[in-house]
C-alpha positions as CSV (number, residue, x, y, z in Angstrom):
1,X,2.0,-27.2,-11.3
2,X,4.5,-26.6,-14.4
3,X,3.5,-23.4,-16.1
4,X,3.8,-23.0,-20.0
5,X,6.7,-20.6,-20.1
6,X,8.7,-22.3,-17.3
7,X,11.2,-23.9,-20.2
8,X,11.5,-20.3,-21.4
9,X,12.3,-18.9,-18.0
10,X,14.8,-21.8,-17.3
11,X,16.8,-20.8,-20.5
12,X,16.5,-17.2,-19.8
13,X,18.0,-17.6,-16.8
14,X,20.7,-19.6,-17.9
15,X,21.6,-17.6,-20.7
16,X,21.5,-14.2,-18.8
17,X,24.3,-11.6,-18.0
18,X,23.2,-9.6,-15.2
19,X,23.9,-5.9,-14.3
20,X,22.1,-3.5,-12.5
21,X,20.1,-1.2,-14.2
22,X,21.5,2.6,-14.0
23,X,18.3,4.3,-13.0
24,X,17.3,6.0,-9.5
25,X,20.8,4.6,-8.8
26,X,22.8,6.7,-6.0
27,X,25.8,6.8,-8.2
28,X,27.6,3.7,-7.4
29,X,27.9,0.9,-9.8
30,X,27.3,-2.7,-8.6
31,X,31.1,-3.4,-8.1
32,X,31.1,-0.6,-5.6
33,X,28.2,-1.5,-4.1
34,X,29.2,-5.2,-3.4
35,X,32.7,-4.0,-1.9
36,X,32.7,-4.2,1.7
37,X,36.0,-2.1,1.7
38,X,38.2,-5.2,3.0
39,X,37.5,-7.6,0.7
40,X,34.6,-9.6,3.1
41,X,31.6,-10.6,1.8
42,X,28.5,-8.6,2.6
43,X,25.9,-10.4,4.1
44,X,22.3,-9.1,3.6
45,X,18.8,-10.9,5.1
46,X,15.7,-10.3,3.4
47,X,12.5,-11.6,5.1
48,X,9.1,-12.2,2.9
49,X,5.7,-14.1,3.6
50,X,5.9,-16.0,0.5
51,X,9.1,-17.7,0.4
52,X,7.2,-20.7,1.7
53,X,5.1,-21.2,-1.5
54,X,6.9,-23.1,-4.1
55,X,6.4,-20.8,-7.1
56,X,7.7,-18.0,-4.8
57,X,10.4,-19.8,-3.2
58,X,11.6,-21.1,-7.1
59,X,11.7,-17.0,-8.4
60,X,13.3,-16.3,-5.2
61,X,16.1,-18.5,-5.4
62,X,16.4,-17.9,-9.5
63,X,17.0,-14.2,-8.5
64,X,19.5,-14.7,-5.9
65,X,21.4,-17.2,-8.0
66,X,21.4,-14.6,-10.8
67,X,22.4,-11.8,-9.0
68,X,25.4,-13.4,-7.2
69,X,26.6,-14.4,-10.7
70,X,27.3,-10.6,-11.2
71,X,28.0,-10.0,-7.4
72,X,29.9,-12.2,-5.7
73,X,31.0,-10.5,-2.7
74,X,27.1,-10.1,-1.9
75,X,25.4,-12.9,0.3
76,X,21.9,-12.6,1.0
77,X,19.9,-14.9,3.3
78,X,15.9,-15.5,2.5
79,X,14.0,-15.5,6.1
80,X,10.5,-15.5,6.9
81,X,7.8,-17.9,8.5
82,X,4.2,-18.5,6.7
83,X,2.0,-15.8,6.1
84,X,-0.2,-16.3,9.6
85,X,2.7,-15.9,11.9
86,X,4.8,-13.4,9.6
87,X,3.3,-10.3,10.8
88,X,3.7,-10.9,14.5
89,X,7.2,-12.2,13.9
90,X,8.2,-8.9,11.9
91,X,6.9,-6.4,15.4
92,X,8.7,-8.7,17.5
93,X,11.7,-8.4,15.5
94,X,11.9,-4.5,14.7
95,X,11.1,-3.8,18.8
96,X,13.9,-6.3,19.5
97,X,16.2,-4.8,16.9
98,X,16.6,-8.1,15.2
99,X,14.9,-7.4,12.1
100,X,16.1,-8.3,8.7
101,X,18.1,-5.7,6.6
102,X,15.3,-6.0,4.0
103,X,11.5,-6.5,4.9
104,X,8.8,-7.2,2.2
105,X,5.2,-6.2,3.1
106,X,2.1,-5.0,1.1
107,X,1.9,-1.3,1.0
108,X,-0.5,-0.6,3.7
109,X,1.3,-2.4,6.5
110,X,4.1,0.2,5.9
111,X,3.0,2.6,8.2
112,X,2.1,0.0,11.4
113,X,5.9,-1.3,11.2
114,X,7.2,2.0,10.7
115,X,5.7,3.5,13.9
116,X,6.7,1.0,15.8
117,X,10.4,2.7,16.2
118,X,10.1,6.4,17.3
119,X,12.4,7.6,14.5
120,X,10.7,5.5,11.9
121,X,12.2,1.9,11.1
122,X,12.6,2.4,7.2
123,X,15.6,4.1,5.0
124,X,13.8,7.0,3.2
125,X,14.1,5.7,-0.4
126,X,13.7,9.1,-2.2
127,X,17.7,9.7,-2.1
128,X,17.9,6.5,-4.2
129,X,15.1,6.4,-6.6
130,X,14.7,8.5,-9.7
131,X,11.1,9.8,-10.5
132,X,11.7,8.1,-14.0
133,X,11.9,4.6,-11.8
134,X,8.9,5.6,-9.6
135,X,6.6,5.9,-12.7
136,X,7.4,2.3,-13.8
137,X,6.4,0.2,-10.8
138,X,2.9,-0.4,-9.9
139,X,1.7,0.5,-6.5
140,X,5.2,2.7,-6.3
141,X,2.6,5.7,-5.5
142,X,1.3,3.7,-2.3
143,X,4.9,3.5,-1.0
144,X,4.8,7.2,0.3
145,X,4.4,7.6,4.0
146,X,4.3,11.4,5.7
147,X,5.8,12.5,2.1
148,X,8.8,9.9,2.2
149,X,9.0,6.8,-0.1
150,X,10.0,4.1,2.4
151,X,9.6,1.0,0.1
152,X,10.2,0.1,-3.5
153,X,7.8,-1.8,-5.5
154,X,10.4,-4.3,-7.3
155,X,9.0,-7.7,-7.1
156,X,5.4,-8.3,-8.1
157,X,1.8,-7.5,-7.9
158,X,-1.7,-8.8,-8.6
159,X,-5.2,-7.7,-8.6
160,X,-8.2,-9.8,-9.6
161,X,-10.4,-10.8,-12.2
162,X,-13.2,-13.4,-12.1
163,X,-12.2,-16.9,-13.6
164,X,-14.8,-19.5,-15.9
165,X,-15.3,-22.7,-16.7
166,X,-15.5,-22.4,-20.5
167,X,-17.4,-25.6,-20.4
168,X,-20.0,-24.9,-18.0
169,X,-20.9,-21.8,-19.0
170,X,-21.2,-23.0,-22.7
171,X,-23.8,-25.5,-21.0
172,X,-25.8,-23.3,-19.9
173,X,-25.7,-20.9,-22.7
174,X,-24.0,-18.1,-21.2
175,X,-21.5,-15.8,-23.5
176,X,-18.9,-14.6,-20.9
177,X,-18.2,-11.4,-23.0
178,X,-22.1,-10.7,-22.3
179,X,-20.9,-10.4,-18.4
180,X,-20.5,-6.5,-17.9
181,X,-22.5,-5.5,-14.9
182,X,-23.2,-7.1,-11.6
183,X,-26.7,-7.5,-12.6
184,X,-25.4,-9.6,-15.1
185,X,-23.1,-11.3,-13.1
186,X,-25.9,-12.3,-11.1
187,X,-27.9,-13.1,-13.9
188,X,-25.6,-15.7,-15.0
189,X,-24.8,-17.2,-11.6
190,X,-28.7,-17.8,-10.9
191,X,-28.6,-20.4,-13.7
192,X,-26.5,-22.6,-11.9
193,X,-29.0,-22.6,-9.0
194,X,-32.0,-23.6,-10.8
195,X,-30.6,-27.5,-9.7
196,X,-29.5,-26.5,-6.5
197,X,-25.9,-26.2,-7.3
198,X,-24.1,-23.0,-6.7
199,X,-22.1,-20.7,-9.1
200,X,-19.1,-19.9,-6.6
201,X,-18.0,-20.1,-3.0
202,X,-17.5,-17.2,-0.7
203,X,-15.3,-17.5,2.2
204,X,-17.2,-16.7,5.8
205,X,-14.9,-17.1,9.1
206,X,-11.9,-15.4,10.4
207,X,-9.9,-15.1,7.3
208,X,-9.7,-11.6,5.7
209,X,-10.8,-12.9,2.5
210,X,-14.5,-12.5,4.5
211,X,-14.1,-8.8,4.0
212,X,-11.9,-8.5,0.8
213,X,-13.9,-10.2,-1.5
214,X,-17.1,-8.5,-1.0
215,X,-15.2,-5.1,-0.4
216,X,-13.4,-5.9,-3.8
217,X,-16.1,-6.8,-6.3
218,X,-18.9,-4.4,-4.6
219,X,-18.5,-2.2,-1.6
220,X,-15.5,-0.1,-2.5
221,X,-16.3,0.1,-6.4
222,X,-19.9,2.0,-5.2
223,X,-19.0,3.7,-2.0
224,X,-14.8,4.8,-2.8
225,X,-13.7,3.4,0.2
226,X,-14.9,1.1,3.2
227,X,-13.1,2.9,5.7
228,X,-12.7,6.4,4.4
229,X,-13.9,8.0,1.2
230,X,-12.0,9.4,-2.1
231,X,-10.1,5.8,-2.4
232,X,-9.2,5.2,1.2
233,X,-7.7,8.8,1.4
234,X,-7.4,11.1,4.9
235,X,-8.1,13.1,6.8
236,X,-8.0,9.6,9.0
237,X,-10.0,11.0,11.6
238,X,-13.3,9.6,13.1
239,X,-15.4,12.5,11.7
240,X,-14.0,10.8,8.1
241,X,-15.2,7.2,8.5
242,X,-17.2,6.2,5.6
243,X,-18.2,2.5,7.0
244,X,-21.9,3.2,7.4
245,X,-22.5,5.3,3.9
246,X,-25.6,4.3,2.1
247,X,-23.6,2.8,-0.6
248,X,-21.5,0.6,1.7
249,X,-24.9,-0.8,3.5
250,X,-26.4,-1.3,-0.1
251,X,-23.0,-3.4,-1.1
252,X,-23.6,-5.4,2.0
253,X,-27.0,-6.0,1.2
254,X,-26.5,-7.4,-1.8
255,X,-23.6,-9.7,-0.8
256,X,-25.8,-11.2,2.0
257,X,-28.9,-11.4,-0.6
258,X,-26.6,-13.2,-2.8
259,X,-25.5,-15.7,-0.4
260,X,-28.6,-16.2,1.5
261,X,-31.5,-15.5,-0.6
262,X,-30.3,-16.5,-4.1
263,X,-27.9,-19.3,-2.6
264,X,-25.6,-18.6,-5.5
265,X,-22.5,-19.2,-3.4
266,X,-21.5,-21.9,-1.2
267,X,-19.9,-21.0,2.2
268,X,-16.6,-22.0,3.0
269,X,-13.8,-21.8,5.7
270,X,-11.0,-21.2,3.1
271,X,-9.9,-19.5,-0.5
272,X,-8.2,-23.2,-0.9
273,X,-11.9,-24.7,-0.9
274,X,-13.1,-22.4,-3.6
275,X,-10.5,-23.1,-5.7
276,X,-10.8,-26.8,-5.2
277,X,-14.3,-26.6,-6.1
278,X,-13.3,-24.8,-9.3
279,X,-10.5,-27.3,-10.4
280,X,-13.1,-29.8,-10.0
281,X,-16.0,-28.2,-11.9
282,X,-18.3,-27.8,-9.0
283,X,-18.6,-24.1,-9.6
284,X,-18.1,-22.1,-12.8
285,X,-17.1,-18.6,-11.0
286,X,-14.0,-18.0,-9.2
287,X,-12.5,-14.7,-8.1
288,X,-8.9,-14.7,-7.9
289,X,-5.5,-13.1,-8.9
290,X,-3.0,-13.6,-11.5
291,X,-1.5,-16.5,-9.1
292,X,-4.8,-18.6,-9.9
293,X,-3.0,-19.4,-13.0
294,X,0.1,-21.0,-11.6
295,X,-1.8,-22.8,-9.3
296,X,-3.9,-24.6,-11.9
297,X,-3.2,-27.8,-14.0
298,X,-2.7,-27.5,-17.7
299,X,-5.8,-30.0,-18.3
300,X,-7.9,-27.5,-16.4
301,X,-6.2,-24.2,-17.8
302,X,-7.7,-25.2,-21.2
303,X,-10.7,-24.6,-20.1
304,X,-10.3,-22.0,-18.1
305,X,-11.1,-17.8,-19.2
306,X,-11.3,-14.7,-17.4
307,X,-13.5,-11.8,-17.2
308,X,-12.7,-8.2,-15.8
309,X,-14.7,-7.5,-12.3
310,X,-18.2,-6.0,-13.8
311,X,-19.3,-2.5,-13.5
312,X,-21.9,-1.8,-11.0
313,X,-25.3,0.1,-11.6
314,X,-26.3,1.7,-8.2
315,X,-29.0,4.6,-8.0
316,X,-28.9,4.9,-11.8
317,X,-25.0,5.5,-12.1
318,X,-22.5,3.1,-13.4
319,X,-19.2,2.4,-11.3
320,X,-16.2,0.9,-12.8
321,X,-14.5,-1.8,-10.7
322,X,-11.6,-0.3,-8.8
323,X,-10.2,-3.7,-7.0
324,X,-7.4,-3.9,-4.5
325,X,-4.0,-3.8,-5.7
326,X,-1.8,-6.4,-4.4
327,X,2.3,-5.2,-4.6
328,X,4.8,-7.2,-2.5
329,X,7.0,-4.0,-1.6
330,X,10.2,-3.9,0.3
331,X,11.4,-1.8,2.6
332,X,15.0,-1.1,4.0
333,X,15.9,-1.4,7.8
334,X,17.4,1.8,9.2
335,X,19.6,-0.8,11.4
336,X,20.9,-2.6,7.9
337,X,24.8,-1.9,8.1
338,X,24.8,-2.0,3.8
339,X,21.8,0.0,3.0
340,X,23.5,0.6,-0.3
341,X,24.0,-2.6,-1.2
342,X,20.5,-3.7,-0.4
343,X,19.2,-0.9,-2.4
344,X,21.5,-1.8,-5.0
345,X,19.7,-5.8,-5.3
346,X,16.3,-4.1,-4.9
347,X,16.4,-1.7,-7.8
348,X,18.3,-4.7,-9.8
349,X,14.9,-6.4,-9.4
350,X,13.1,-4.0,-11.6
351,X,15.8,-5.0,-14.5
352,X,13.9,-7.0,-17.6
353,X,16.4,-9.8,-16.7
354,X,14.8,-10.1,-13.0
355,X,11.4,-9.4,-14.1
356,X,11.8,-12.4,-16.4
357,X,12.2,-14.5,-13.7
358,X,9.8,-12.8,-11.2
359,X,7.3,-13.7,-14.0
360,X,7.2,-17.3,-12.8
361,X,6.6,-16.6,-9.2
362,X,2.5,-16.7,-10.5
363,X,2.4,-12.8,-9.6
364,X,2.7,-10.0,-12.1
365,X,6.2,-8.2,-12.6
366,X,6.1,-4.6,-11.0
367,X,8.0,-2.9,-14.0
368,X,5.5,-2.0,-16.5
369,X,8.1,-1.8,-19.3
370,X,8.1,-5.6,-18.8
371,X,4.7,-6.5,-18.1
372,X,3.2,-4.9,-21.4
373,X,6.3,-6.2,-22.9
374,X,5.8,-8.7,-26.3
375,X,7.9,-11.5,-24.6
376,X,5.4,-11.5,-21.4
377,X,2.4,-11.3,-23.2
378,X,3.1,-13.9,-25.4
379,X,4.1,-16.2,-22.4
380,X,1.5,-15.3,-19.5
381,X,-1.6,-14.6,-21.7
382,X,-4.0,-15.3,-18.9
383,X,-1.8,-13.3,-16.9
384,X,-1.7,-10.4,-18.8
385,X,-5.6,-10.0,-19.1
386,X,-5.1,-8.8,-15.7
387,X,-2.9,-6.0,-16.8
388,X,-5.1,-5.5,-19.5
389,X,-8.1,-5.2,-17.2
390,X,-6.1,-2.6,-15.3
391,X,-5.4,-0.2,-18.2
392,X,-9.0,-0.5,-19.7
393,X,-11.5,-1.9,-17.6
394,X,-10.5,-0.7,-13.7
395,X,-10.3,2.3,-12.5
396,X,-8.1,3.5,-9.9
397,X,-7.1,0.3,-7.9
398,X,-7.4,1.1,-4.2
399,X,-5.7,-0.2,-0.9
400,X,-6.6,-0.4,2.4
401,X,-5.8,2.5,4.3
402,X,-1.4,3.0,5.2
403,X,-2.4,4.0,8.8
404,X,-0.9,2.2,12.0
405,X,-4.5,1.6,13.1
406,X,-5.3,-0.5,10.1
407,X,-5.1,-3.7,12.5
408,X,-7.5,-2.6,15.0
409,X,-10.1,-1.2,12.0
410,X,-9.7,-4.3,10.1
411,X,-10.5,-6.7,12.7
412,X,-13.5,-4.6,13.5
413,X,-15.1,-4.9,10.1
414,X,-13.9,-8.7,10.1
415,X,-16.2,-9.1,13.2
416,X,-19.0,-7.3,11.2
417,X,-18.8,-9.4,8.1
418,X,-18.6,-12.6,10.2
419,X,-22.0,-12.0,11.5
420,X,-23.5,-10.4,8.2
421,X,-22.6,-13.1,5.4
422,X,-23.0,-16.4,7.2
423,X,-26.1,-18.5,8.4
424,X,-26.4,-15.8,11.2
425,X,-27.4,-13.6,8.8
426,X,-27.3,-10.6,11.2
427,X,-28.9,-7.5,10.2
428,X,-26.6,-5.2,7.7
429,X,-27.7,-2.0,9.1
430,X,-27.1,-2.7,12.5
431,X,-23.9,-4.3,12.0
432,X,-22.4,-1.6,9.6
433,X,-23.6,1.0,12.4
434,X,-21.7,-0.8,15.3
435,X,-18.6,-1.2,13.2
436,X,-18.8,2.6,12.2
437,X,-19.1,3.3,15.8
438,X,-16.2,1.2,17.2
439,X,-13.6,2.7,14.1
440,X,-14.5,6.1,14.9
441,X,-13.7,5.1,18.8
442,X,-10.2,3.9,17.5
443,X,-9.6,6.5,14.9
444,X,-10.2,9.4,17.7
445,X,-7.9,8.2,20.1
């Protein structure tokens, strides 16, 4: 679907004269970085899981075109499978020594892949990046592993809000501005169950959404961490596992009741089902990120608004939302023959010129100077609302722990949630206790 600002972005792309930003560079200008010393073209490879998606492909292709205008001696080839196959591919390529020069992941994946090689897989970027640049990039603080900066958040990010259909809420007499707490949200949802309908849809199955949507909306805000307390911070040890704390048990019971007792949410197998139901006017609410705007047709967007994730009142205290931050970050492989040139490209992506192109991918550009600019706000109203939520409604955003064991402990939690948040309606306390024991075993290895 075409977005309202597409024409502006094309004009910007055509008119721009792209140069490298000076902040945080290693002291070499772009011309030096693009010169291999013998006049031959420098070739770099860039792996990403999102290139198979049309908005990301368009943005990345435009980035490469703009960069090559200024750096004709650098050729960058984009590689990568779809989301499901991408992660196994990275593992195999790193182990076999065939991995790309630049590899894009989410912050919680960095440790897992860095640990695949005895001396570490990725270049420490501290020698390249200035503190000033690090402070501007959303999610950059999550790129630290064992005191080293192993990735740069130079592309885009997203977190979630709750999209709603204006006409459907108006028909039920619901003012979206009055939905401030989780109880307010539940009360609004129940109005749509009176005639056997649903207020939203929830993924229940093998997809990670089975855990993440409940975790973002309810669990982490009250517990501080699904796996470890205090925002999923260490020590990452068996004694510090947080899974079956009282707050997480309460959150799991609330979610199960919302689905099975309130019957406010229809169980679906994929997030695409939730989106289709929302677009078709079958449900009034869809929890999603800024990318959802780019997926939505113009005629539907006219009837769409967004509110922040609600506060939660638990045991007499009010907790602010701390939904997960989803920045796409990029590492440089230690096997890369041209790390300076690779970094020059990744740093250029933080410039205003590049960020204007990135804005069309449907996520929010990583450089806060640009994502809070008048230009961005004017052309990305709904997406900017999420930036505003992060600054004014949400507390610190939380991500999964950046540890090598994440894959194992995530699967344990997914198994538990499949049982709790389905028609099986498994006992919440039992499943959370079992997950606690299994994760303690993993962390005690």
